[in-house]
C-alpha positions in Angstrom: -6.6 -21.3 11.9 -3.3 -21.0 12.2 -1.5 -25.0 11.8 1.5 -24.8 14.3 4.1 -27.9 12.6 6.2 -29.8 14.7 10.6 -28.5 14.2 11.9 -31.0 11.6 8.8 -31.4 9.9 9.7 -32.7 6.3 9.4 -31.0 2.7 6.2 -34.0 2.2 5.0 -33.7 5.4 3.9 -30.5 4.1 2.8 -31.6 0.7 0.5 -34.1 2.6 -0.8 -31.8 5.0 -1.7 -29.5 1.9 -3.7 -31.9 0.4 -5.8 -32.0 3.2 -6.3 -28.7 3.4 -7.0 -29.0 -0.6 -9.3 -31.8 -0.3 -11.4 -30.3 1.9 -11.8 -27.1 0.4 -9.8 -24.6 1.9 -6.8 -23.1 0.6 -3.4 -23.4 2.4 -0.7 -20.6 2.9 3.0 -21.6 4.0 4.6 -19.9 6.3 8.4 -20.8 7.0 10.2 -19.6 9.6 13.3 -20.3 11.2 12.4 -23.0 13.6 8.9 -23.4 12.6 6.2 -23.7 9.7 3.2 -22.3 10.2 0.1 -23.0 7.4 -2.5 -20.7 7.6 -6.5 -22.8 6.6 -7.8 -20.2 5.1 -11.2 -20.5 3.9 -15.3 -20.1 5.0 -15.8 -21.9 9.1 -12.2 -23.5 8.5 -12.3 -23.8 12.2 -14.5 -26.9 12.1 -12.2 -29.1 10.6 -9.9 -28.0 13.7 -10.4 -31.8 14.8 -8.9 -34.1 11.3 -5.8 -31.9 12.0 -5.9 -32.7 16.1 -4.4 -35.7 15.8 -1.8 -35.6 12.7 1.8 -36.0 13.7 3.1 -33.0 12.5 0.1 -30.8 13.9 1.7 -29.1 16.9 -0.9 -26.9 17.8 -4.0 -25.3 16.1 -4.2 -21.7 16.9 -8.2 -19.7 16.6 -8.1 -16.2 13.7 -10.2 -14.6 15.5 -10.4 -11.8 12.4 -12.2 -12.1 9.1 -8.9 -10.7 7.2 -6.9 -13.9 7.4 -4.4 -13.9 5.1 -3.8 -9.7 6.1 -4.1 -10.1 9.8 -0.6 -10.7 12.7 -2.2 -13.9 13.9 -1.0 -15.5 10.2 2.3 -13.4 10.2 3.8 -12.0 13.0 6.4 -10.2 11.3 6.2 -7.2 8.8 5.7 -7.5 4.9 8.0 -6.5 2.8 7.5 -4.8 -0.3 10.7 -4.8 -3.0 10.3 -2.2 -5.6 13.3 -2.6 -7.9 15.7 -2.1 -4.9 13.5 0.3 -3.1 12.4 -2.0 -0.3 8.7 -0.8 1.7 8.1 -2.1 5.5 11.3 -2.1 6.6 13.3 0.4 8.7 13.5 2.5 6.2 11.2 5.2 5.5 10.2 5.5 1.7 9.2 8.9 0.2 6.9 9.1 -2.8 6.9 12.6 -4.9 4.9 13.8 -7.9 2.6 16.0 -9.0 -1.2 15.4 -9.1 -1.7 14.8 -12.5 0.8 13.9 -15.3 0.6 17.0 -17.1 3.1 17.1 -19.8 7.0 15.6 -20.1 8.8 18.4 -20.0 7.2 19.4 -16.1 7.0 16.0 -15.1 10.8 15.1 -15.2 11.8 18.3 -13.9 9.7 17.7 -10.3 10.9 14.2 -11.2 14.4 15.3 -10.6 13.9 17.5 -8.3 12.1 15.2 -5.6 14.7 12.5 -6.0 17.7 15.3 -5.7 15.4 16.0 -2.7 15.5 12.8 -1.3 12.0 10.6 -2.5 12.8 6.8 -3.5 9.6 6.8 -5.9 7.6 9.3 -8.4 3.8 9.8 -8.0 1.8 10.6 -11.1 -1.4 10.3 -11.9 -2.6 9.2 -15.4 -5.9 8.3 -15.1 -7.7 11.0 -12.7 -10.8 10.3 -10.9 -12.7 13.8 -10.6 -15.5 14.9 -9.0 -16.6 16.8 -11.8 -17.5 15.7 -15.2 -16.1 18.8 -16.2 -12.4 18.8 -14.5 -8.8 17.4 -16.0 -9.3 13.7 -16.6 -5.7 12.9 -17.0 -3.9 12.4 -20.3 -4.3 8.3 -20.3 -1.4 5.7 -21.9 0.2 9.7 -22.8 0.4 10.0 -19.9 2.0 6.8 -18.4 4.8 7.1 -21.4 5.6 10.0 -19.6 5.8 8.4 -16.0 8.1 5.3 -18.0 10.6 8.7 -19.5 11.1 10.2 -16.2 12.0 7.4 -14.4 14.6 6.3 -17.5 16.1 9.7 -16.8 15.8 9.7 -13.7 15.8 5.8 -11.7 13.2 6.2 -10.3 10.8 3.6 -9.7 6.8 5.2 -10.8 3.3 4.3 -9.0 0.2 5.7 -10.4 -3.4 4.7 -10.3 -5.5 2.5 -12.5 -9.0 3.2 -12.1 -10.7 -0.4 -14.0 -10.1 -3.4 -14.6 -9.6 -2.4 -19.0 -6.9 -0.5 -17.5 -4.4 -2.4 -14.6 -2.9 -4.2 -17.9 -2.0 -1.0 -19.2 -0.5 0.8 -16.6 1.0 -3.0 -15.4 3.1 -1.9 -18.7 4.6 1.1 -17.2 3.6 1.1 -13.5 6.1 -0.7 -10.7 3.4 0.3 -8.1 -0.3 -0.1 -9.8 -2.3 2.4 -7.5 -6.1 1.9 -6.1 -7.7 4.4 -4.9 -10.5 5.6 -2.9 -13.5 5.2 -4.9 -11.9 2.6 -5.5 -11.6 0.8 -1.9 -14.2 -1.7 -2.6 -14.6 -2.3 -6.0 -14.0 -5.7 -5.1 -14.1 -6.8 -9.0 -11.0 -4.5 -9.8 -9.6 -5.6 -6.7 -9.8 -9.7 -7.4 -8.1 -8.5 -11.1 -5.4 -6.4 -9.0 -4.8 -9.4 -7.1 -3.9 -11.5 -10.2 -1.3 -9.1 -11.3 2.3 -9.0 -9.9 3.4 -5.8 -9.2 2.7 -4.1 -5.6 -0.4 -2.5 -5.0 -0.6 0.8 -3.3 -3.8 0.2 -1.8 -6.0 3.8 -0.2 -8.4 4.0 2.2 -11.7 4.9 1.2 -13.4 8.0 2.7 -15.8 6.3 4.8 -14.1 2.7 5.0 -13.8 1.5 9.3 -10.3 -0.2 9.5 -11.4 -3.3 9.0 -13.0 -3.0 5.6 -9.8 -1.4 4.6 -7.6 -4.7 5.5 -11.1 -7.1 3.6 -10.2 -5.4 0.4 -6.6 -5.9 1.0 -7.6 -8.9 2.1 -9.8 -9.8 -2.0 -5.9 -9.1 -3.8 -3.9 -11.4 -0.9 -6.3 -13.8 -1.2 -5.9 -13.7 -5.5 -2.8 -14.3 -5.4 -0.3 -10.8 -4.4 0.9 -10.3 -0.9 2.5 -7.5 -2.2 0.6 -4.4 -1.2 0.8 -1.6 0.5 -1.5 0.6 2.6 -2.6 4.4 2.2 -4.2 6.2 4.2 -5.7 9.5 2.8 -8.4 11.1 4.9 -11.7 10.2 6.0 -15.3 12.3 5.9 -16.1 13.9 9.7 -18.4 16.5 10.0 -15.4 18.6 10.3 -14.6 21.3 7.3 -11.7 23.1 7.9 -9.5 20.5 6.1 -10.5 18.7 2.8 -10.2 15.1 4.9 -9.6 14.5 8.5 -6.0 12.3 8.5 -6.9 9.8 10.6 -3.6 9.5 12.4 -5.2 6.6 15.0 -5.3 3.7 11.8 -1.2 3.5 12.0 -0.8 2.3 15.2 -4.3 0.0 14.8 -2.9 -1.7 11.8 -0.2 -2.1 12.1 -1.2 -3.8 15.6 -3.9 -6.1 13.3 -1.6 -6.3 9.8 1.5 -7.1 9.7 1.0 -5.6 6.0 3.2 -1.7 6.1 1.1 1.5 5.2 2.4 4.5 4.3 0.3 8.2 4.9 -1.3 10.6 2.1 -0.9 14.2 4.0 -1.7 16.2 1.0 -4.9 14.5 -0.1 -5.6 14.4 3.9 -5.5 18.0 4.5 -6.1 19.8 1.4 -4.2 22.1 2.6 -0.4 22.9 1.4 0.5 24.6 4.7 -0.4 21.5 6.4 1.0 18.8 4.2 4.6 19.6 6.8 2.8 19.2 9.5 1.1 15.9 8.8 3.9 14.5 7.4 6.2 14.7 10.6 2.8 13.5 12.4 2.7 10.7 9.8 6.4 9.1 10.4 6.3 9.7 14.9 3.2 7.7 14.3 5.4 4.7 12.9 4.2 4.9 8.7 6.6 3.1 6.8 6.3 6.2 3.7 4.8 9.0 2.7 3.4 10.0 -0.7 3.9 13.6 -0.9 2.0 16.3 -4.4 4.7 18.0 -5.2 4.4 21.4 -8.5 6.2 23.4 -9.4 3.9 26.1 -10.5 0.7 24.9 -8.0 -0.9 28.3 -8.9 -1.4 26.9 -12.1 -1.6 23.3 -12.0 -4.2 21.6 -13.7 -5.4 19.6 -10.6 -4.7 20.1 -6.9 -2.5 23.2 -7.0 -3.8 23.8 -3.1 -2.4 20.9 -2.1 0.8 20.7 -3.3 3.8 21.8 -1.7 7.2 23.9 -4.4 9.9 21.2 -4.5 12.1 23.6 -2.1 9.3 23.0 0.3 10.2 19.7 -0.5 13.0 19.8 -0.7 12.8 21.1 3.3 10.6 18.4 4.6 13.0 15.9 3.8 15.6 17.1 5.9 13.0 17.8 8.5 11.9 13.9 8.4 15.4 12.4 8.7 15.8 14.0 12.4 11.8 13.2 12.7 12.9 9.0 11.7 15.8 8.9 13.7 14.0 10.0 16.8 12.2 6.8 16.5 14.7 5.1 15.4 14.7 4.9 12.0 15.2 5.6 8.8 15.2 8.3 5.4 
């Protein structure tokens, strides 16, 4: 439930209220606005303690949070969350594009692609050092060597880096090199990994699973936020349906739905969402048009020989052209790219 405090409530009054909440076995989430402070009372069946707070002088009103995800709900926080990554802000008026190869293959190729995508306007470099693959015989990534190449690409271009951690053991290692830690679709309900991600200080890019409902996706985000890390970026990357014309079905319905129900920023992955190079451009435009805060796009200078996902990777020159087209869509929606 949400406690809206009376204007002028002192710091001491807030602290006393927080102590009362914690004595009852709940957690307090404080949000200070220009005129009022609200406190989210988080815990199982918190609304049962409503009467305890009704008679308190500092409490102006009490509102139940109807959603099972409390901290990421727009009921708790009306304004959008903006995740800061260096000098990049994700979730504000600016649309942020992340781009790079699916996998880090070698240092020279990575830095070359990083330079190209930065020149075209990308704000974040993506690249996988650890690759979860359906087949055990497919390229699994370069591991820490790949992370070191990403770090060098960052030093060379100034682009912050997003890359995936596949398990708890990799979290600490990846956090040493990455600016954003990705939790992929296969791990969206790996709750122990989500809990540990919540204890890190790095922003988390949480991809939706192929069979995950929007509510389940937001509950996964709740695991991260409830463990102390509020810097979560959601990523729609396609769900599995009966349709086989594309790799997955890119669910753009999810963008306005998430925007309605949660304050977290949400980006779109049209590369995995379609799995078809020729469809990436049109779906990127559609994602921006329906309100996405950004995109994460696979770019490769030799996709025919890419070690993973070459069929859905676009060429650097196609990416540069796409960025110019996206600027038009962004302007039409009152945003910047």
